[in-house]
N, C-alpha and C positions, 0 to 999 in steps of 0.2 A: 504494500500499500504505499500511497505517497500523498503527503500533504503539500498543498500549494499555497504559498505565501506571496508569490509575486505574480503580477498579471502576465499571462501569456500573449503573444501577438494575435490580435483579432483577425479572424479570417477575412481576407479581402482588404485589408488596411496595409498601405505600403507607404514609404516616405518619398519614393521616386518611382517614376513611370517603369512599368516592366516592359521587356522587348516583346513586341507583337501585340496580340490581342489578350486581354484579361478582364473578362466580364464577370461581374459578381453582384450578389444582392447587397444593398446598403443596410446601415445600422442606425437605429434612432438614437439621437443625442442625449434624450432625457432618460430612457430606460436601458440603453445599450442593447436592446432586442433587435432582431432583424426587422427591417422595415417591410413587413409582409402582413397585411391586415385583411380579415374578413369584413369588408366595408358595410355591406348590409345584407340581411338575410331574415325573411320570415315566410310564413305560408303563402303569402300573397305576392311577394316580390322575389326576383331571381338573385341568386347569390352573385356578388361582385367581389373580386380580389383585388386589392391595390398592392403593388410591390415597387420598391425603388431599385433600379438597375444602374450599376456604374460600370466604367471601363477604366482599368488602372493601367492599360497598356499603351504603348506609343504608337499604335495604328488603330484605325477605325475597325469596330467589330459588329457583327450582326449575328442573329440567331432567332430561335423560337422558343416560346415559354410554355411549359408544361406544369400544370397544377394537379396535385394529387392529394387525396384524403387517405391517411393511414390509421390503422388501429394501433393500440399500444404494443403491439408484437411486431410492428413493421409491416404487416400485411396491407397491400393496396386495396382499399374499399371502393375507390372511384378515382378516375383521372380525366382531366379535361384540358383541351378539347379532344374529343375522340376522333376517328378517322373520318368521320361523317362532316366534321366541321373544318372551317378554314383555320390554319394555324396562326397564332398570335405571334407576330413578328416584332422584333426590336433592333434598332440600329443606333449605335452610339459612336461619337467621334473619338478621337484620340484624347488620352488623359489631359493633356495640356490645353485642349481646345474644347473643353467642356465635358469630357466623359467622367472626369473624377467627380464633378458636381452631380452627375446622374439624371435620371429622369423617372418620373412616376409612370407606370404602365397600368392601365385598368383592363382587367380580365373579366369579361361577362361569363358567368357560369351557365348552368342549366337547371331546369326544375328538378331533375332526378338528384343532382348534386345538393340543391337546396333542402329537398325533403330527407336526404341522408343526414345532413348536419342537423336539422330539426329533431330527428330521431335520437341522434347521439346526444344532444344538449338536454332533451327531456329526460334520458336515461342517466345524465351526468356521467357519461362514459368518456374515459380519455381518448383523445384522438390527435392526430398531427396534421397540420396543413403544411404541405411541402411545395415550393416553387423551384423549378429547375430551368436554367438557361442551356439549351442545347445550340452551341455555336456553329456558325457555318465555317469558321476558320479553326485551325489548331488553336487551342487555348493554352497560354503559358502557365496557368495555374488552374486546371480543372476542378481542383478540390472545392474552390469557393464559388462554383457555379450554381450550387443548390444550397438551400436553407430551408429549416424547418421551425415551425412554431408549435408549441404544445397547448391544448386546451383542456379545461376541466381538470387541472392539476393545482393543488393547493400552492400559493405563492407567498403566504404570510409567514413571516418569521417572528419568533418571540425572543426576548432577552434571556440570555444565559441558557440556551436550549440546544439540543441536537436535533438536525432536521434531516430525513433521510427520503431519498428517492431512487427507485430502481428503474430499469429500462431494459429493452431487448433490441439486439440488432441480428437480423435474420440473412442467411445466405440463401437467396431466391433461385440461385441456378442449380444445375444438375452435376456440378463438379466442385470438389473442394477448393476453397481459396484461402490464401494467405492475405491477412489485413494487418495494417498498422493503425493503432488507436490514436486518435486525435482529441485532445481536451482543450477547447478554447474558452475564454471567460473574459468577462469585463473586469475592470479593476476591482480588487478585493477590498472592502472597507477594512479600516483599521481594527485589529483584534478578531476578525473573522478568520476561521481555519476551515479549509476545504480538503477533504479526502475524496479520491476517485479511485475505483477499481472498474476495468483495467486502467492502468496509468498512462500518461501522455507518452507516445512512442512505442508503447508495448505491442509486440507483434502476437497475432493469434491466428489459429487455423480454424475455419469454420466449415464443417461438413455440409453437403447439399440439404436444403430444407431445415437446418438446425439454427437455432437462435441461441446467441450468447447473452447472459445476463450481465449488465454493467450496473453500477450504483455510485452514488454520490452521498457524502455526509457533510453537512455544513454545521459548524459550531458557532454560535454567536456569543459574544461577551455579555456581561450583565447590563452594560450601558450601551444604548443604541440611539442613533439620531433618525429622526423622521426622514425617510427617503433613502436610507442606506440600502444597497441593493446589489445584487449580482446576478448576471445571466451566464448560466453554464451551457455549453454546447459541445456535444460528443459526436464523433464520427469515426466509422471504420472505413479505411481507404485501402481498395484492392492494390496490393503491392505491384503486380504486373501491369495492370492496366491504368493505374493511378486515378481510379474512378471511385467515387463515394458509393459504398455498398448500402449504408444505412445511417441514419442521423437521429439525434434526440436533443431537445433543449429544456431546460429548467430555470425558470426566473423566480427569483426570491427577492421580497422586499420587506421592509419594516414600515408599515403604514397602519396607523390607528385612527386616522381622520376620515369621515365619510365624504363622498363626492358632494360637489355642489349641483343643485338642481334648480334651474332658473327657466323662465319664459314658459311655464307650464300654461297651456291653454287648450280650449276645445271649441268646436264649432259643430252645429247639427244642421244637415241638409234638410230643408222643410219639405221636400217631395219624397225623399227616400227613407229619412230617418237615420242615414249614415252618420256616425259621429266620428269627426277627425280629431285626434289628440297631438299636439306637438310639445316638445320640451328640449332644453339645452342642459347637457351634462357635461361636468368638468371634474376632473380629479386632481389637484395641485401637486400631491405628493407621489402618486404612481400613474395609474391609467384607468380609464373605464373599461370594465370587462367587455372584450369584443364579442361580437355576434349576438349574444343574448343579455347583455348587461343592463339595457333599458327596457323595462316593459310596463304594461298597464294591466292591473287587476281590476276587473269589473264584476258587478252583480246586478241582475234584474229581479231578484226576489227578496229584496230588503236585507241582503247580506247574509242570507242563509248558505248559498253556495257562491262560489267566484270562479270565472274564467280568466285565463291569462293570455295576452297578446303581446309578442315581441315587437318593439318599435323598430322601424326601418331607418337607417342611416340616411341622412340628407347631406351633410357635409361637415368636415373636420377629420381628425386623425386619431381620435380616442386618446391621445396623450395631451390634448389641449381641449378647449371648448368644441363640443361636437353636437350638431342638431339632429333630432329624431322626429319622425312622425309615425301615425299608425291610424288605420280606420277599424272602427268598431260598428257590428250592426250588419244589415240595417234593422231597426227596431220599429215596432208599430207605435202609432201615437198613444200616448198615455203611459208608455213604459217608464218606470222610475229606474234611473240608471245611477248606480254608485261607482265612483272610479277612484284609483289612486295609482300614482306613478311611482316606479321603484327604479332606483339608479344604483348599480353595484360596481365597485372598483375591482381590480384584480386581486387585492388582499382580502376581499370579502366584506368590506364595509359597505353599509347600505343606507341611502337616504330615501325616505317616502314621502311623497307630497299628496295630501288627500284632497279630493274635489267634492265640495258639498253636492249631495245628491240632486240630480236634474230630472225633470220630467220631459220625455220626448214630445215635442209639439206636433200639431196637426199640420197639414199642408199650407195653412195660410201664415204660419209663424216660423221663424228660424230662432235658434238660440246660440248664443256665444257666451263664453265665460273664461275666467282664469282660475287658478287653484286658490282655494280658501285658506288652508292652513297645512302646516307640516305636522307629520305624526311619525310615530316610531313603528 
């Protein structure tokens, strides 16, 4: 076992331009996580993924982007786009001509992908979102062409505690492979200790169809500062092909403050009874939980039972103020509707904003309003 006290070189970050093409996924400056977001997703709208692509090479580079959803064992549950869709292509200039600054690429998903993520979130099942750049030219560093983000995994750390996370990397082929383990991470806060198995640079043999278990232990000191965090990234790299076989990511943060929830409002369509709800969420310390972090809970039977609707992303990036909207109904005139908006950050802190019950008006009236009070 090995304890890491010094930050390793972040994948895809270099001090000078590499020879040739070097496309990679960018990193967020606030959280140090990959800039790879599930921008919005619910049962009425289609998944959209946003990712930042950079070129650290001294030549223009191009390629196509592949998005995958993996289970916690590394099995591919879905990939996009499939063979029936046009590939998502990206071209970046050389590093010194704007490639290092990068560009945001929007990848529109499918209804099937949308429904899959809904099922995983409802079951609170772990899954990974993977983005890979398949370059048209030889890439000087193919290891940083892909990146993953893990969902439905606890990110909260506590003072003076041990935090454990295991993961699995599988050999999907029909032949044994030799892999080198890579452990990358953001800067380690003072007093934090990180132990990883396998260790950085350790070589492993993986038989066909077999998964190797890895794990990390993070020990925190008794005194923590709000916002202290670390992003751990693990990868197994095929020794012969220099290609990534599997990856995993674990983000940890000390955050005890709930998110801010502002601009909560609603409007009712007078003809259909459809109720539109909007809100802006922001978490100063960490970030809003992606995909399903902002939702509305509503009741039409006086609060006896409640239904939930995840609000759709409008704009923002989840690490700053981000706007959301969603439609409820349609409801028949005279229906009494009780609603509350819930915003959750990645550390599990939640803010609830209640809206006083409203009565759905008839065709000759429309209704608008704002949140009435905050609740727990």
